[in-house]
C-alpha positions in Angstrom: 108.7 121.8 104.0 111.5 120.2 106.1 112.7 116.7 105.1 112.9 114.1 107.8 115.8 111.5 107.7 113.4 108.9 109.0 110.9 109.3 106.1 113.9 109.4 103.6 115.2 106.2 105.1 111.8 104.6 104.5 111.8 105.7 100.9 115.3 104.2 100.5 114.1 100.9 102.0 111.1 100.6 99.7 113.2 101.5 96.6 115.8 99.0 97.6 113.1 96.3 97.7 112.0 97.2 94.2 115.7 97.1 92.9 116.3 93.7 94.6 113.3 92.3 92.9 114.4 93.8 89.6 117.9 92.4 90.0 116.5 89.0 90.7 114.4 89.1 87.5 117.5 90.1 85.5 119.5 87.2 87.1 116.9 84.8 85.8 117.5 86.1 82.3 114.0 87.6 82.2 112.9 91.0 81.0 112.0 93.4 83.9 108.7 95.1 83.9 108.9 98.7 82.4 106.4 100.0 84.9 108.6 98.8 87.8 111.5 100.8 86.3 109.4 103.9 86.0 108.4 103.6 89.7 112.1 103.1 90.6 113.1 106.2 88.6 110.4 108.3 90.3 111.4 107.2 93.7 115.1 107.9 93.1 114.3 111.3 91.6 112.3 112.2 94.7 115.1 110.9 97.0 117.7 112.9 95.2 115.7 116.1 95.7 115.1 115.3 99.3 118.8 114.6 99.9 119.7 118.0 98.3 117.2 119.7 100.6 118.4 117.8 103.6 122.0 118.9 102.9 121.0 122.5 102.7 119.1 122.3 106.0 122.1 120.7 107.8 124.6 123.1 106.2 126.5 120.3 104.4 128.3 120.2 101.1 128.5 117.0 99.1 130.5 115.6 96.3 129.1 113.4 93.6 130.0 110.3 95.5 128.0 111.1 98.7 131.0 112.5 100.6 129.9 115.2 102.9 131.9 118.2 104.3 130.6 119.6 107.6 130.6 123.3 108.0 128.2 123.7 110.9 129.0 120.7 113.1 125.4 119.6 113.5 124.6 116.2 115.1 122.8 114.8 112.1 125.7 114.9 109.6 126.6 111.3 110.0 123.0 110.2 109.4 122.8 112.4 106.3 126.1 111.0 105.0 124.8 107.4 105.5 121.6 108.2 103.5 123.8 109.6 100.7 125.9 106.4 100.6 122.7 104.2 100.6 121.4 106.3 97.6 124.7 105.8 95.7 124.4 102.0 96.4 120.9 102.0 94.9 122.4 103.7 91.7 125.0 100.9 91.5 122.2 98.3 91.6 120.3 100.2 88.9 123.4 100.1 86.7 123.2 96.3 86.1 121.5 96.4 82.7 121.4 98.7 79.6 118.1 100.3 80.5 119.2 101.2 84.0 122.6 102.5 82.8 120.8 105.0 80.6 119.1 106.5 83.6 121.9 106.5 86.2 123.7 109.5 84.8 120.6 111.6 85.1 120.2 110.5 88.8 123.7 111.1 90.0 123.9 114.0 92.4 125.9 117.0 91.2 128.9 118.3 93.2 127.6 121.0 95.5 129.9 123.7 97.0 129.3 125.0 100.5 128.3 128.6 100.7 131.3 130.8 101.5 131.0 132.8 104.7 130.2 136.5 104.1 133.3 138.7 104.1 134.1 140.5 107.3 134.2 144.2 106.8 137.6 145.6 107.3 138.0 149.0 109.0 138.9 151.8 106.7 142.6 152.9 107.1 143.1 155.9 109.2 145.1 158.8 108.0 148.6 158.7 109.5 148.9 161.9 111.6 151.9 164.1 111.2 154.7 163.8 113.8 153.6 167.1 115.4 150.0 166.0 115.9 150.9 162.4 117.1 148.7 161.3 120.0 147.5 158.0 121.4 144.0 157.2 120.1 141.3 156.7 122.7 138.9 153.8 122.9 136.2 156.0 121.4 138.3 156.6 118.3 138.9 152.9 117.6 136.2 151.6 115.3 134.3 148.6 116.7 133.2 145.7 114.5 129.9 144.1 115.5 129.7 140.7 113.9 126.5 138.9 114.6 126.8 135.2 115.4 125.5 132.8 112.8 121.8 131.8 113.0 121.6 128.3 114.6 120.5 125.6 112.3 117.4 123.6 112.6 117.7 120.9 115.2 116.9 117.3 114.2 114.3 117.0 117.0 112.4 120.0 115.4 112.0 118.2 112.1 108.9 116.0 111.9 107.8 114.2 108.7 104.5 115.0 107.1 102.2 112.0 106.9 99.0 111.7 105.1 98.1 108.6 107.1 99.2 108.7 110.8 98.6 104.9 110.9 101.8 104.4 108.9 104.0 105.8 111.7 104.7 102.4 113.3 105.6 100.8 110.0 108.0 103.7 109.1 109.7 103.5 112.5 110.1 99.7 112.2 111.7 100.1 108.8 114.0 102.9 109.9 115.2 100.9 112.9 116.5 98.0 110.9 120.2 97.6 110.1 121.5 96.3 106.7 121.3 92.6 107.5 117.8 92.9 109.1 116.6 94.8 106.1 117.9 92.1 103.7 116.3 89.4 105.9 113.0 91.3 105.9 113.1 91.7 102.1 114.0 88.0 101.6 110.9 87.1 103.7 108.8 89.4 101.5 110.1 87.8 98.3 109.5 84.3 99.8 105.9 85.3 100.6 105.5 86.7 97.1 106.8 83.4 95.7 104.3 81.4 97.8 101.5 83.6 96.6 102.5 83.3 93.0 102.6 79.5 93.4 99.0 79.6 94.8 98.0 81.8 92.0 99.6 79.4 89.4 97.7 76.4 91.0 94.4 78.4 90.9 94.9 79.3 87.2 95.7 75.6 86.5 92.4 74.6 88.2 90.5 77.2 86.3 92.0 75.9 83.0 91.0 72.4 83.8 87.4 73.6 84.6 87.3 75.5 81.4 88.4 72.4 79.4 85.7 70.3 81.2 83.0 72.9 80.5 84.1 73.0 76.9 83.7 69.2 76.6 80.3 69.4 78.2 79.2 72.1 75.8 80.4 70.0 72.8 78.2 67.1 74.2 75.2 69.3 74.5 75.7 70.7 71.0 75.9 67.1 69.6 72.6 66.2 71.5 70.9 69.3 70.0 72.0 68.3 66.5 70.7 64.7 67.0 67.4 66.2 68.2 67.2 68.4 65.1 67.8 65.3 62.9 65.1 63.3 64.8 62.6 66.1 64.4 63.4 66.3 60.7 62.8 62.6 60.3 59.5 62.9 62.3 58.4 65.8 60.0 59.1 63.7 56.9 57.2 60.7 58.4 54.2 63.0 59.1 54.3 64.4 55.6 54.2 60.9 54.1 51.3 59.9 56.4 49.4 63.0 55.4 49.9 62.2 51.7 48.6 58.7 52.3 45.6 60.0 54.2 44.9 62.5 51.5 45.1 59.7 48.9 42.7 57.4 50.9 40.3 60.3 51.4 40.3 61.0 47.7 39.6 57.4 46.8 36.8 57.2 49.3 35.1 60.3 47.7 35.4 58.7 44.3 33.8 55.4 45.5 31.1 57.3 47.2 30.2 59.1 44.0 30.0 55.8 42.1 27.9 54.1 44.8 25.2 56.8 44.6 
C-alpha cells in the first residue's frame, strides 16, 4: 500500500505532541508514564517503516541523518527530506532521559544505498578481418542496442492515503498545513486546555473528598444514635423484668392470703 506524505505528517504531529508533553513532565522532575513511552515507540516505529517505504517509492537513498540523494528527480523529494528531518528531531527529543536513550538506537534509520542501474550490455567484439577481406561494414552489420527507458515513478497526485474514517480528512489536512510555529502554538493551546481540565478535575475531586468526610461524620452520628437506642432498650428491658418480678411476688402473696382466708 502506498504511503502518503500527508498522513505521515499527521503521524509526526501527533507523536510530537506526545514527546512535548513527556519533555514537560521530565522538566518538572516527574516520572513519565510508561504507557506514554510505549505509545511513542509504536508511533516512531511505524513512522520509520513508512519513511523507508516512501523513500523506495520516490527512488531516494538516505543516510542515517535523514540526508536524501535524488536519483529520479521526482517533485516530492524535498517533502520526503523534510519528513526525515522531522523524524530525526523527534529522536533527539526522545533522547532526553535514560529510558528514551535506550530506545533511540533501535529507532535510528539505517544507511540505505540507492539501487545501482543495471549494466548496459556491451556489444561483442567483432573479429578483425584480414587486410585482404577488409570492407566497410553496412548498417545492417552494426549491432543495435535497444535500451528501454526507465519506468516512470509514481506521481505524488496518484498517492492517496487510506482512511478508516473519512471524517478525519479535514483534521489531517489542517494539521498538515501548519508550519512549525503554528504547530507549536496549537500544541501549547492543547496543553493549556489540558491544564484547565486537570484543574477542574482537581476541584471536583476536592469537593468529592469534602462530601465523603461529611457523609462519614453523619454516619458516625447515626451510629452513636443507634448505640444510645440499644442502651435505652436494654434499660427498658431491665425495668420490665423488675416489674414482672414484683408482679409475680404480689400475685404469690395474694394466692397465699386467699388460701388462709378460706
